[in-house]
Every structure is written in C-alpha cells, then in structure tokens.
GUMI-18476 format. One record per residue (C-alpha): residue number from 1; x, y, z. Coordinates in Angstrom, 2 decimals, decimal comma. Layout:
GUMI-18476
> resi_X_Y_Z
> NUM_X_Y_Z
...
//
This chain:
GUMI-18476
> resi_X_Y_Z
> 1_-129,17_30,81_-62,28
> 2_-132,06_29,10_-64,12
> 3_-135,45_30,54_-63,22
> 4_-138,49_28,31_-62,89
> 5_-141,78_29,51_-64,37
> 6_-145,21_27,95_-63,95
> 7_-148,85_28,91_-64,24
> 8_-149,93_30,72_-61,07
> 9_-146,43_31,76_-59,93
> 10_-147,32_35,46_-60,06
> 11_-150,23_34,80_-57,68
> 12_-148,23_32,91_-55,04
> 13_-144,80_34,55_-55,11
> 14_-145,75_36,99_-52,35
> 15_-148,72_35,10_-50,95
> 16_-146,88_34,18_-47,74
> 17_-147,12_37,86_-46,79
> 18_-150,91_37,83_-47,21
> 19_-151,58_34,68_-45,19
> 20_-153,59_35,81_-42,14
> 21_-152,11_35,42_-38,68
> 22_-154,16_32,91_-36,76
> 23_-153,73_31,98_-33,13
> 24_-153,09_28,49_-31,83
> 25_-155,87_27,21_-29,59
> 26_-154,76_24,67_-27,00
> 27_-156,88_21,51_-27,16
> 28_-155,14_19,29_-24,60
> 29_-151,86_18,35_-23,05
> 30_-150,42_14,84_-22,81
> 31_-147,80_14,09_-20,18
> 32_-146,34_10,69_-19,32
> 33_-149,44_8,79_-20,36
> 34_-152,13_11,13_-19,09
> 35_-154,22_13,61_-21,06
> 36_-155,64_16,78_-19,53
> 37_-156,86_20,26_-20,40
> 38_-153,71_21,77_-18,93
> 39_-150,76_22,86_-21,08
> 40_-147,61_20,89_-20,42
> 41_-145,37_23,79_-21,53
> 42_-142,95_21,11_-22,73
> 43_-142,15_22,91_-25,98
> 44_-143,40_19,88_-27,94
> 45_-146,35_20,76_-30,17
> 46_-148,69_18,96_-32,54
> 47_-150,81_21,37_-34,59
> 48_-153,88_20,38_-36,57
> 49_-154,60_22,73_-39,45
> 50_-153,50_24,08_-42,80
> 51_-149,72_24,07_-42,62
> 52_-149,49_27,37_-44,49
> 53_-151,54_29,14_-41,82
> 54_-149,88_27,15_-39,04
> 55_-146,39_28,18_-40,21
> 56_-147,49_31,82_-40,20
> 57_-148,89_31,35_-36,69
> 58_-145,49_30,09_-35,50
> 59_-143,57_33,17_-36,64
> 60_-144,10_35,34_-33,52
> 61_-142,47_32,71_-31,31
> 62_-140,13_30,86_-33,66
> 63_-138,89_33,07_-36,50
> 64_-135,18_32,38_-36,97
> 65_-135,12_29,82_-34,12
> 66_-135,70_26,44_-35,80
> 67_-132,43_24,50_-36,07
> 68_-133,77_21,62_-38,17
> 69_-136,74_21,52_-40,53
> 70_-137,64_18,16_-42,05
> 71_-140,57_17,94_-44,45
> 72_-142,03_15,08_-46,44
> 73_-144,38_16,83_-48,89
> 74_-146,55_15,04_-51,48
> 75_-144,34_13,46_-54,14
> 76_-146,98_14,26_-56,79
> 77_-146,94_10,74_-58,20
> 78_-150,66_10,83_-58,98
> 79_-151,56_8,29_-56,29
> 80_-154,94_9,19_-54,76
> 81_-155,90_5,77_-53,47
> 82_-154,56_6,11_-49,96
> 83_-155,00_8,38_-46,98
> 84_-152,01_10,61_-47,76
> 85_-153,19_12,14_-51,06
> 86_-150,08_12,29_-53,24
> 87_-151,55_14,22_-56,15
> 88_-152,14_17,64_-54,50
> 89_-155,83_17,03_-55,09
> 90_-156,94_17,30_-51,48
> 91_-160,21_19,31_-51,40
> 92_-158,61_21,89_-49,07
> 93_-155,72_22,48_-51,48
> 94_-158,10_22,69_-54,46
> 95_-160,20_25,25_-52,60
> 96_-157,07_27,27_-51,79
> 97_-155,98_27,19_-55,45
> 98_-159,37_28,53_-56,53
> 99_-159,16_31,37_-54,03
> 100_-155,54_32,41_-54,60
> 101_-154,70_31,39_-58,16
> 102_-158,21_31,67_-59,54
> 103_-158,44_28,06_-60,71
> 104_-157,72_24,54_-59,53
> 105_-157,71_23,25_-63,12
> 106_-153,93_23,37_-63,50
> 107_-151,36_20,85_-64,67
> 108_-150,16_18,66_-61,81
> 109_-146,71_20,30_-61,68
> 110_-148,24_23,81_-61,63
> 111_-150,53_22,84_-58,74
> 112_-147,66_21,32_-56,78
> 113_-145,40_24,35_-57,27
> 114_-148,19_26,76_-56,28
> 115_-148,73_24,73_-53,10
> 116_-145,03_24,49_-52,19
> 117_-143,73_27,99_-52,89
> 118_-145,38_30,02_-50,09
> 119_-144,76_27,22_-47,60
> 120_-141,05_27,20_-48,40
> 121_-140,93_30,97_-48,03
> 122_-142,32_30,72_-44,50
> 123_-140,03_27,80_-43,66
> 124_-137,07_29,94_-44,73
> 125_-138,15_32,64_-42,27
> 126_-138,44_30,11_-39,43
> 127_-135,05_28,51_-40,11
> 128_-132,17_29,76_-37,97
> 129_-128,97_31,08_-39,56
> 130_-127,17_27,89_-38,53
> 131_-130,14_25,62_-39,28
> 132_-130,74_22,96_-41,90
> 133_-133,71_22,24_-44,15
> 134_-134,20_18,59_-45,16
> 135_-136,81_17,72_-47,79
> 136_-137,81_14,19_-48,79
> 137_-138,84_13,89_-52,42
> 138_-139,16_11,40_-55,28
> 139_-138,35_11,50_-58,99
> 140_-141,54_13,28_-60,08
> 141_-140,71_16,69_-58,56
> 142_-136,99_16,41_-57,74
> 143_-135,75_18,80_-60,42
> 144_-138,58_21,29_-59,88
> 145_-137,95_21,27_-56,13
> 146_-134,23_21,99_-56,58
> 147_-134,97_24,97_-58,83
> 148_-137,68_26,16_-56,44
> 149_-135,41_25,99_-53,39
> 150_-132,51_27,56_-55,29
> 151_-134,76_30,55_-55,98
> 152_-135,47_30,96_-52,26
> 153_-132,17_29,89_-50,67
> 154_-129,80_30,57_-53,58
> 155_-127,83_27,91_-55,45
> 156_-125,18_27,93_-52,73
> 157_-127,84_26,96_-50,23
> 158_-128,12_23,51_-51,84
> 159_-125,59_21,62_-49,75
> 160_-126,26_18,05_-50,88
> 161_-128,77_15,56_-52,25
> 162_-128,91_12,32_-50,28
> 163_-130,11_9,10_-51,88
> 164_-131,64_6,14_-50,06
> 165_-133,30_2,90_-51,14
> 166_-136,93_3,04_-50,06
> 167_-138,14_-0,31_-51,36
> 168_-136,69_-3,82_-51,55
> 169_-139,55_-5,64_-53,26
> 170_-139,83_-5,34_-57,06
> 171_-143,07_-4,67_-58,90
> 172_-143,79_-7,86_-60,80
> 173_-147,27_-7,17_-62,10
> 174_-147,92_-6,94_-65,86
> 175_-145,63_-4,71_-67,91
> 176_-144,16_-3,18_-64,73
> 177_-141,80_-6,11_-64,26
> 178_-140,13_-5,21_-67,57
> 179_-139,69_-1,54_-66,65
> 180_-136,98_0,15_-64,53
> 181_-137,72_-0,39_-60,85
> 182_-137,67_2,99_-59,10
> 183_-136,62_2,20_-55,57
> 184_-134,65_5,34_-54,67
> 185_-135,85_8,48_-52,94
> 186_-133,98_11,66_-52,12
> 187_-133,43_14,05_-49,23
> 188_-132,37_17,56_-50,24
> 189_-130,18_19,47_-47,79
> 190_-130,38_23,27_-47,78
> 191_-128,59_25,63_-45,41
> 192_-128,20_29,38_-44,99
> 193_-124,47_29,02_-44,34
> 194_-121,88_26,95_-46,19
> 195_-119,68_27,08_-43,10
> 196_-121,77_24,59_-41,13
> 197_-120,12_21,44_-39,84
> 198_-122,23_18,39_-39,11
> 199_-122,12_15,50_-36,66
> 200_-120,46_12,80_-38,72
> 201_-121,17_9,54_-36,96
> 202_-118,50_7,39_-35,36
> 203_-118,01_3,66_-35,44
> 204_-115,67_1,04_-34,08
> 205_-112,10_0,96_-35,31
> 206_-112,00_-2,20_-37,42
> 207_-108,58_-1,59_-38,93
> 208_-105,78_-4,14_-38,54
> 209_-102,36_-3,02_-37,26
> 210_-99,86_-5,44_-38,84
> 211_-96,66_-3,53_-38,02
> 212_-94,92_-2,97_-34,69
> 213_-92,06_-0,82_-33,39
> 214_-90,90_0,50_-30,01
> 215_-94,08_2,62_-29,67
> 216_-96,52_-0,18_-30,40
> 217_-98,60_-1,69_-33,21
> 218_-99,35_0,50_-36,21
> 219_-100,67_0,63_-39,75
> 220_-99,54_2,99_-42,51
> 221_-101,45_5,44_-44,68
> 222_-100,35_7,71_-47,48
> 223_-99,06_11,19_-46,61
> 224_-98,66_12,32_-50,25
> 225_-101,29_13,57_-52,68
> 226_-101,50_14,72_-56,29
> 227_-99,75_17,89_-57,40
> 228_-101,41_18,01_-60,81
> 229_-104,01_20,40_-62,21
> 230_-106,15_22,17_-59,62
> 231_-104,35_20,24_-56,85
> 232_-100,98_21,81_-57,73
> 233_-99,27_23,46_-54,72
> 234_-95,52_23,73_-55,35
> 235_-95,01_25,24_-51,88
> 236_-96,05_21,84_-50,50
> 237_-93,06_20,12_-52,16
> 238_-90,48_20,75_-49,45
> 239_-87,67_18,54_-48,14
> 240_-88,05_16,34_-45,07
> 241_-85,33_13,84_-44,04
> 242_-83,53_14,32_-47,37
> 243_-86,75_13,52_-49,23
> 244_-88,66_15,83_-51,59
> 245_-91,82_14,58_-53,35
> 246_-91,58_14,18_-57,14
> 247_-93,07_16,99_-59,29
> 248_-96,38_15,15_-59,75
> 249_-96,87_14,75_-55,98
> 250_-96,83_16,93_-52,83
> 251_-97,27_16,59_-49,06
> 252_-100,82_16,55_-47,67
> 253_-99,96_19,10_-44,98
> 254_-97,58_22,02_-44,35
> 255_-93,91_21,75_-43,43
> 256_-94,41_22,29_-39,68
> 257_-96,90_19,42_-39,44
> 258_-94,88_17,01_-41,59
> 259_-91,68_17,83_-39,67
> 260_-93,55_17,15_-36,42
> 261_-94,67_13,74_-37,71
> 262_-91,07_12,89_-38,61
> 263_-89,66_14,11_-35,28
> 264_-92,23_12,00_-33,38
> 265_-91,56_8,74_-35,19
> 266_-94,77_9,05_-37,21
> 267_-93,20_8,75_-40,69
> 268_-91,90_5,54_-42,22
> 269_-90,11_5,36_-45,57
> 270_-90,90_2,27_-47,63
> 271_-88,80_2,00_-50,80
> 272_-88,09_5,72_-50,44
> 273_-91,83_6,55_-50,23
> 274_-93,00_8,27_-47,01
> 275_-96,01_6,78_-45,18
> 276_-97,71_8,03_-42,04
> 277_-97,86_5,69_-39,04
> 278_-101,22_5,30_-37,29
> 279_-101,01_3,43_-33,98
> 280_-103,74_1,24_-32,53
> 281_-104,05_3,56_-29,52
> 282_-104,70_6,65_-31,66
> 283_-108,42_6,03_-32,16
> 284_-110,92_3,98_-30,22
> 285_-113,51_5,13_-32,75
> 286_-113,28_6,45_-36,28
> 287_-115,40_8,99_-38,12
> 288_-117,65_7,59_-40,81
> 289_-117,73_9,88_-43,87
> 290_-121,03_11,68_-44,49
> 291_-121,74_9,99_-47,81
> 292_-124,69_11,23_-49,88
> 293_-125,71_7,60_-50,45
> 294_-127,30_6,42_-47,20
> 295_-126,77_2,72_-46,53
> 296_-129,91_0,65_-46,05
> 297_-128,92_-0,40_-42,53
> 298_-128,99_3,30_-41,66
> 299_-132,11_4,28_-43,62
> 300_-134,54_1,40_-43,27
> 301_-137,24_1,12_-45,96
> 302_-140,81_2,23_-46,55
> 303_-141,82_-1,36_-45,80
> 304_-140,10_-1,28_-42,40
> 305_-141,73_2,09_-41,68
> 306_-145,19_0,70_-42,43
> 307_-144,52_-2,43_-40,40
> 308_-143,57_-0,33_-37,37
> 309_-146,71_1,83_-37,72
> 310_-148,78_-1,37_-37,86
> 311_-147,25_-2,48_-34,56
> 312_-147,96_0,84_-32,89
> 313_-151,52_1,63_-33,96
> 314_-152,64_-1,49_-35,82
> 315_-153,43_-2,13_-39,46
> 316_-156,04_-0,20_-41,40
> 317_-154,42_3,20_-40,94
> 318_-154,44_3,82_-44,71
> 319_-150,77_4,75_-45,11
> 320_-149,32_2,77_-47,99
> 321_-145,78_4,04_-47,46
> 322_-144,34_5,34_-44,22
> 323_-141,01_7,04_-43,66
> 324_-138,82_4,63_-41,70
> 325_-137,75_5,70_-38,24
> 326_-134,18_4,63_-39,07
> 327_-133,95_7,32_-41,77
> 328_-135,25_10,08_-39,50
> 329_-133,05_8,95_-36,63
> 330_-129,98_9,00_-38,88
> 331_-130,77_12,47_-40,26
> 332_-131,46_13,92_-36,82
> 333_-128,26_12,40_-35,41
> 334_-126,24_14,11_-38,12
> 335_-128,04_17,44_-38,43
> 336_-129,27_18,29_-34,92
> 337_-127,79_18,86_-31,49
> 338_-129,35_17,64_-28,27
> 339_-131,14_20,96_-27,68
> 340_-132,39_21,58_-31,24
> 341_-135,96_22,48_-32,15
> 342_-137,17_20,26_-35,00
> 343_-140,12_21,27_-37,21
> 344_-142,06_18,94_-39,51
> 345_-144,90_20,70_-41,33
> 346_-146,04_17,62_-43,30
> 347_-146,18_15,38_-40,24
> 348_-148,09_12,41_-41,70
> 349_-147,88_9,43_-39,36
> 350_-145,54_11,20_-36,91
> 351_-142,25_9,39_-37,60
> 352_-140,29_12,59_-36,92
> 353_-141,58_12,86_-33,36
> 354_-140,93_9,17_-32,72
> 355_-137,31_9,64_-33,84
> 356_-136,92_12,71_-31,61
> 357_-138,05_10,80_-28,51
> 358_-135,80_7,83_-29,28
> 359_-132,79_10,03_-29,96
> 360_-133,30_12,01_-26,76
> 361_-133,18_8,74_-24,82
> 362_-130,06_7,59_-26,67
> 363_-127,98_10,70_-25,96
> 364_-129,85_12,23_-22,98
> 365_-130,94_15,06_-25,25
> 366_-133,64_17,68_-24,88
> 367_-134,70_18,15_-28,49
> 368_-138,15_19,65_-29,03
> 369_-140,53_18,93_-31,90
> 370_-143,27_20,83_-33,69
> 371_-145,50_18,75_-35,96
> 372_-148,13_20,20_-38,29
> 373_-150,73_18,05_-40,03
> 374_-153,63_19,35_-42,10
> 375_-155,67_16,17_-42,36
> 376_-158,13_14,86_-39,77
> 377_-155,81_11,94_-38,96
> 378_-153,70_14,47_-37,04
> 379_-155,62_13,22_-34,00
> 380_-156,37_9,59_-34,88
> 381_-152,95_8,67_-36,29
> 382_-150,29_11,37_-35,78
> 383_-151,15_12,25_-32,20
> 384_-152,22_8,71_-31,34
> 385_-148,85_7,35_-32,44
> 386_-147,05_9,86_-30,24
> 387_-149,20_8,92_-27,25
> 388_-148,46_5,22_-27,67
> 389_-144,74_5,85_-28,14
> 390_-144,77_7,76_-24,84
> 391_-146,80_5,10_-23,01
> 392_-145,29_2,06_-24,72
> 393_-146,78_-0,35_-27,26
> 394_-146,66_-4,14_-27,46
> 395_-143,49_-5,22_-25,69
> 396_-141,76_-1,90_-26,40
> 397_-141,21_0,26_-23,34
> 398_-142,54_3,81_-23,48
> 399_-140,20_6,74_-23,97
> 400_-142,11_8,95_-21,52
> 401_-142,38_12,61_-22,42
> 402_-145,10_15,14_-23,15
> 403_-146,65_17,35_-25,84
> 404_-149,47_19,81_-26,38
> 405_-152,10_19,47_-29,12
> 406_-153,36_22,63_-30,80
> 407_-156,00_23,56_-33,33
> 408_-155,69_26,58_-35,61
> 409_-157,90_29,22_-34,08
> 410_-159,23_32,65_-34,92
> 411_-157,42_35,23_-37,06
> 412_-155,64_38,08_-35,30
> 413_-157,61_40,54_-37,45
> 414_-161,18_40,52_-38,75
> 415_-162,61_42,51_-41,66
> 416_-161,03_45,87_-42,58
> 417_-157,95_45,16_-40,50
> 418_-159,77_45,45_-37,17
> 419_-158,10_43,72_-34,22
> 420_-159,90_40,56_-33,14
> 421_-159,97_41,16_-29,41
> 422_-161,51_37,80_-28,68
> 423_-158,13_36,07_-29,21
> 424_-157,03_37,39_-25,81
> 425_-154,53_39,95_-24,54
> 426_-151,60_37,52_-24,22
> 427_-151,68_36,58_-27,90
> 428_-152,23_40,21_-28,94
> 429_-149,22_41,38_-26,94
> 430_-147,04_38,64_-28,42
> 431_-148,15_39,58_-31,93
> 432_-147,49_43,31_-31,45
> 433_-144,00_42,64_-30,05
> 434_-143,21_40,31_-32,94
> 435_-144,32_42,80_-35,60
> 436_-142,07_45,44_-34,04
> 437_-138,98_43,33_-33,33
> 438_-139,33_40,01_-35,22
> 439_-138,58_38,39_-31,86
> 440_-140,58_36,16_-29,54
> 441_-142,10_37,92_-26,54
> 442_-140,86_36,52_-23,26
> 443_-142,95_37,91_-20,44
> 444_-140,70_38,70_-17,46
> 445_-141,18_40,39_-14,15
> 446_-140,35_44,10_-14,33
> 447_-140,86_47,33_-12,43
> 448_-142,63_49,13_-15,26
> 449_-146,39_49,49_-15,78
> 450_-148,47_46,53_-16,94
> 451_-148,56_47,78_-20,54
> 452_-144,78_47,50_-20,99
> 453_-143,83_44,90_-23,62
> 454_-140,07_45,14_-23,48
> 455_-137,01_46,98_-24,69
> 456_-135,22_46,19_-27,95
> 457_-132,43_48,09_-29,70
> 458_-132,83_50,88_-27,12
> 459_-136,51_51,31_-27,97
> 460_-139,12_50,73_-25,24
> 461_-142,49_49,35_-26,37
> 462_-145,83_49,84_-24,59
> 463_-149,22_48,42_-25,54
> 464_-151,72_50,61_-23,65
> 465_-154,79_48,42_-24,00
> 466_-157,88_47,65_-21,94
> 467_-160,51_45,40_-23,45
> 468_-163,57_47,35_-22,35
> 469_-162,40_50,94_-22,28
> 470_-160,74_53,53_-24,49
> 471_-157,08_54,11_-23,67
> 472_-155,21_57,38_-24,08
> 473_-151,57_58,33_-24,44
> 474_-151,23_61,45_-22,30
> 475_-148,95_62,87_-19,62
> 476_-150,66_60,76_-16,96
> 477_-149,69_57,58_-18,85
> 478_-146,13_58,84_-19,38
> 479_-145,76_59,33_-15,64
> 480_-146,30_55,59_-15,10
> 481_-143,49_54,58_-17,48
> 482_-140,25_53,54_-15,75
> 483_-137,98_52,31_-18,54
> 484_-135,28_54,62_-19,90
> 485_-134,67_54,37_-23,64
> 486_-133,61_56,45_-26,63
> 487_-137,02_55,97_-28,25
> 488_-140,53_54,99_-27,17
> 489_-143,21_53,27_-29,25
> 490_-146,59_53,44_-27,54
> 491_-149,87_51,89_-28,71
> 492_-153,18_53,35_-27,50
> 493_-156,64_54,28_-28,81
> 494_-156,06_58,05_-28,57
> 495_-153,17_60,46_-28,16
> 496_-153,35_63,87_-26,41
> 497_-149,65_64,71_-26,71
> 498_-148,52_67,39_-29,17
> 499_-146,36_66,52_-32,15
> 500_-143,60_68,83_-30,92
> 501_-143,56_67,17_-27,50
> 502_-143,40_63,67_-29,02
> 503_-140,60_64,68_-31,39
> 504_-138,59_66,25_-28,57
> 505_-138,93_63,15_-26,37
> 506_-138,62_60,58_-29,17
> 507_-142,13_59,18_-28,78
> 508_-143,95_57,35_-31,58
> 509_-147,70_56,88_-31,17
> 510_-149,47_53,98_-32,89
> 511_-153,23_53,69_-32,88
> 512_-154,65_50,30_-31,88
> 513_-156,72_49,08_-34,86
> 514_-160,00_48,24_-33,15
> 515_-163,63_49,22_-33,47
> 516_-164,20_51,47_-30,48
> 517_-167,71_52,60_-31,53
> 518_-169,14_49,85_-29,34
> 519_-167,87_51,75_-26,30
//
C-alpha cells in the first residue's frame, strides 16, 4: 500500500493521544422554539470549539457509537475571501501548527495533512463497527485524502467515491472561460466492515408489461449470463426443460432456483432462448441502484444550498458555497437508520442538522445529531439556522425539535497531570469509567455505596472521592461495598490495605491524581 509522507507527519501521527480532555460546558438548551438555561437532554448537540479538542471530549460518551460521520473539511483551494477559510490559514490552525509542528510556514498540502490526520484518527475511534464515514472533498486534496484515509482505515475501508455536480453556471471571466470547468465534487465512503448493506432507495415501477398469459401481464428479462473468463462457472450450465446454455453462457442462479422458476411458469423460451417472466404484480416499487454518480435531482447544487441559506437567515452570511440539503438528505437516507447518531465535525452552516430534522419527519425517525464548529459563526449562523428550522422560516413550517449548545470548557487535568476538580464530580466519574472501560458511563440506581461506578467484564470499579477531604481505602470502606466481582479497582487518595491482602482479594488500588496539600 502506498505510504503518504509530508513535512510534519512525525509530529502529528500520534498527536490525537496527546490532545487534552476538555469538558463540555452547557450554554443553553433550545426546545420547540424556546431557549433556556436548562438542558433538553435530547441527544442533539451543537459544540462551539476546536473540533480536535471537541472530538476528544466526545470519546467518553460516544467512542464506537457513531453510526454515520459526515464531514466537509476545507478543500484547500486557496480561497480566503469568504467566511469559511478554505486555505487552512485560520489563525487558530496556524497557532496550532506552530505549537505542535514547530512552524506554520509549510506548503499548503503539508498544512492540510497535518490538520486532518489527528482529526481522522479520533473520528475513527468514534465510528461504530457498522458505521460509515462520508467525506466531502474537491480536486485539490482528493488523492491525498484517499491515501490518508487508507493509512487509517486500510485500503479495504475505501468503499466508494461518489461524484456529484456542484455547480451549473460556468465561469466566463477572462481566461477562465477557455479552461476546463471544474463542476464536480466528491464524497468518499469509508467503512470498518465490507459486509455492510445500505438502504438503496426505491422508486415507482415504470416498466411496461407488453405480454400476457393466464397469470397476468408480464415483461421478460434475461436469465443467462456470461460464462467466459472470471465469470466461468461450468456447474451453472445444467439442463432445464431439455435446454442447456451454450459453452459461452450459464444460468444466473443455481439449479434449484431455475427449476422452481420453470415449474411456476416463470420461464419463457423465445427462439430457444430462456427468459424470466416478471409480472406487473411482482413489484409496486423497484430498487434504484446505488450508483457512485449522484444525479443532480438527488444532490442539488452549491447554488441551491446558498439560496436556501439566504431564505433561512438572510443574505450577508459570508458563505460563498453551501452544501445543498438535497445531497445531505440523500446520503443520510442511504447510510443511516432512523435511530442513528450522526456526527459532523466541520458543521459550517448546519446543513447536516437541517437534513436530519427533515428526514426524521419524512420517516418518523429519531436520528440524533452532533455538530462541531470552531468559528464564531457557530452561534450566529450554525445554531441560528437550526433554531429557525425548528421554529419555521418564511412560509416553511417548522420541524419542531430540540438541541443543546455547548462550549469547550476546562481541561480534565491541569499542570503536572493533577486532576482539575473544578470540572465537577459527574464529569470526573464519567472520565474515570471511560479510561477503564472505553465505555460511556450510564448512572443507574444501585444498592452499592455512592462511590460505585459500575461493573464491567467482572471487574467492579469504585471512585472513592470527596472534594474537600482526603479519602482512604481501608477495611471500613470495603465493608460498604456490595457488588460481587472477580476483581476490584478502587480509586482513593490513600490506601491502608496490605499488598498481600489486596492480592488475595483481587483488589487494585489507584491513587487519585490531585494536589491534596491544600487540605
């Protein structure tokens, strides 16, 4: 497999492991047209902050749970004249490059690859085993992105590259009108499993049925296929009704199936060539093939996306191109189910969320979305669009629904790896459970003591913590534990149990990393 090399790769290849855990601070909830300080607990989230840190913050709750990730990263075209900087020259990214790589004076492809690599590594951790990753991209970084994703997901993870026509108007200014008009964009599909089947869309049966027999009107379709080269299967050249396919052809299915078609009046011989009968009552709808070229009536265009955004929030938003809602709706129809969690970590104008709400109405679904946007327009455009979609805009009726808006908050640890206790006990407990199990902590009622986190793989976990006092693992604490397990992992400030006792009773003590000198 070809390996991609670029300046700064050695600095970012493991950087996702060094990204600090930060907590999400709830700013407000929005439910059916009303904003309040209360969380809606809807599962829908909009997060304002660096998407690298935000993705890391999502791991304790969402690692391995996201069924569909769609991202629309910068295309790296060099365009810096509009609100969505497309040249990876945002001051925040340049500052990050100086800190991590040691310089922001890199070639544009090097900068882009340094920015993308750790984000893709975290997205891979969030993606479920049966999930899909969809990435919009243009010509400038298409080949680099394929090599980059192949390195993380493996070549077999690249399931398809979809092509859609993003523009309909040519560029007729100056020399541009004599140059090739680039109007296509791409959506890469990556999966962790090649066994996934997708929701191919259905349409009306527009076939004609010109023939008729005792069973009704029917059309015919071929039941033979090639028997040459890699298609050769001599075992599929068997006799049915005194007919055997010629050496260069074979049946499409096995003998039992073909015999069943013949016995049920589903084969017709025309000039000694077998054809399968398909009756008009067989299908009310037909499956449309999942072609990698997406028709324009299914995808919309960047112009239609911008026009819709203008209707929702007015002109002057600064977005020159906007992903059309038709494209996102089509992708989500095919690649999600009605209970999927959808993550978009380059949220932009919020088209993904709009598509989720519309699709939930169309099929009575309960899809959830998580949007992440680094720029300040996360509130003025991304969130504002979602609010107006929920409430309704112009003559368009609102979808109803709710979401919670978060800011990236404090890190879980301060200097020297000391626990930042100001983030609160709930977030600390969730983090500890995640680091031990890689699972989300679901607080449930139980009969154990208040320090019990849960039981996983026959190990019981306890976080013996009090904010303003030193905690101790001793026999008195053990007497309060109610859960039976093969092993016990217990966090505390001190431990008074002997090593022999802990070994005998399968107890592992872990010291809480906090500065207790202030006590």
